[in-house]
C-alpha positions, 0 to 999 in steps of 0.5 A: 430870248437870250437866257444868259441874263443872270449876273452875280447879284441875282445869282447870289440873291437866289442862293441866299434867298433859297437858303435863308427861307423856311429854315431860319424861321422854324429851325430854332424850335426843331434844333431845341427839340433835337439837341441841347445847346452843346449838340446844336453848336457842334451840329452847326460847326460840322454842317457849316464845314461840310457844306463849305466843302460841297460849295467848293465842289459845286463851284469848281464843277460849274467852271470845269464842266459848264456844259453840264447844267441843271444841278448836282444830280446831273453828274450821275450820268457822267459816272458811267460810260457815255450812252450806256444804260447805266448812264441813262438810268443814273441820270434819270433817277438822280434827277428824279430824287433831286426834283422831289427834294426841290418840290418838298423844299418849296412846300416847306417854305410855303407852309412856313409862310402860313405859320407867320401869316397866322400872327396877323390872322390867328384863325389859321391856327383855329382848333374848331373842328369841322369834320370828325370822322373815325380817326380823322379830324378836320379843323378850321385852321388846317383848312384855311392854312391849306387854302392860303398855301395853295393861293401862294403856290399858284400866284408864284406859278403865274409870276414865274411863267412871265419870265426869269428876269422879272422873277429874279428881280423880285427875289433879289428885292425880297432877299435884300429886305430880309438880310437887312431885317435879320441883321437888325434882329441879331443886334436886338437879340444880342442886347436882350440875350438871357443866358438863363434861358439856355438851360443846361448847356449839355443835357440829354434828349429823348427821341420818339421811342423814349430812348435817351440821346447822348451828345453824339446822338444829338449831333447826328439828330441835329445834323439833318435839320442843320443841313436843311438850313444850307439846302439851296447852296447849289442854286447858282449852279442849277441856273448855270445855263442862264448865267451871264458869266460862268465865273459868277456861279462860283463867286455867288455860291461862296458869297451866298453861303457865307452870308447865310452862315452868319444869319443862320448861326446868329439867329438860331443861337440867339433865339435860344436866349430869348425864350426858355427851352420849353417855350421854344420847343412849343412855338409855332413861329419861334422868331416872332415869339422871341422878339415879342418877348423883348419888344412886345407885340409890335416887334412881333408883328414887324418881324412877322411882316419881314418873314412874309416878304422873305418867304415870298421871295424864297417861294419864287426862288424855290419854284424856279429851281424846281422847274429848272432841274427836270427842264435842263435834265430833259435837254440833256436827254436824261429826263422825260422829253416833254419837260424841255418845252418852253413858253414864249418867255423861255420858261419851262412851262411843262416843268412848272405845271407838273412841279407845282401840281405835285407840290399841291398834293404835298400841301395836303400834309397841312390839312391833317396836322400842325404847321410845325409837324408838317414842316418837320416831316417835309424837311426830313424827306427833302434833306434826304432827297438832296443828299444823294445828288450832293454825294454824286457831285462829290464822287464825280469831282473825285473822278475828274481829279483821279483822271486829271481831266480839266486839270493842268497842275498837280497841286490843284488836283491834290487840294481839290481832291482833299476837299471833294473827299471831305464833301463825300464823307460829309454827305455819307455821314448825314445819310447815315444819321438820317437812318435814325428815324427809320420810318421817315427815312424809308418813306423818303427813300420810297419817294426817291425810288418811285421814279423807277415807275416812270423810267420806262417812258424815257426808255420808250422815247429813246427807242422811238427816237433812235428808230426815227433817226 
């Protein structure tokens, strides 16, 4: 099967579909809890500019190093001497961390799907207690949510196994539908916007410890959440090996980012004018609640339906992305070789099965808490898992610029050097901001570092392969 089938529009749809997924539905609530309107606006500006530099880095590397496909984490091995121990372990560990982030990503999308499905089936939020044992309480709504999420996960798995082309087209249709729907939401919200709902433009917030957060601390707190909105900007780059033209990767990345910025900033800010701050922070599905306050229940149902279509497309995109990362890394020799196996449709069958099995385990977070709490927990871990590969890609770009490899003009080296430097600084800033919630940060680090337990399997295979040769 020829894999070079993905053109500009499909690649752009993958970028927009993966970026404009769970975040656009749940972030208005998360941001209101983290920061005042002033802090949210500053966080969006900082994140938008930071991610733009990252997008330019990804686009440049995809064109300059087309043989290195599979995501930004793959450049870790290139920071060390080829064939060295450092190159192998860096490639493996960065792939592991990025893979974990991807799995957490599609779990966040799936849990958001369940949240919006509850608009049609309120039983998904039922507080009826089924089991109460010690400190553990099992509610009917949590169990049903878990079952719905599991069904969506394995249904998507079956679609992806049938081939990249069909899955890509389904993602494109869902993405086009959601873009049209969200533009309509923005138009309606512009006319219904109530400035009185915003509350104090600059007001303190408190964290879980009861400490007061001033403006700068609020921006730091919101930065991790706003970055989640842009996770997936590298989607076209991950599928570089399947792209019809390498130039389309850069174009799709920039186009997808610009479309997503307009949708995200417009919707997150306008939703603040549809609901009071208290209503927004308490909402399980803020966009539905916001539009229902303007148009009544019918508008809420229509938006919930749009959300379901959107999230189905995002789930396909994220599951494809999660499977592609270790698949491409295994082909480059920096991940477990069994992940390079394909089925008759050219799909990474082992990678799909293992990724989705791990996602199923992570979905257990929906059993013991609310959907919004599960979403917050998952996106925090996923975002931290992404930041290290983003930083690695920026550093590798700086290395190319420093050595002059692939560069013929000095002017290009200077301009792209500034962009790569800003991308590295931005990545470091959000990593530091993420340490504010130390408990969750350390759990995220533990999940990334846990890959070291499986590294000996790769070493053993490499040794066996060398002896055989």
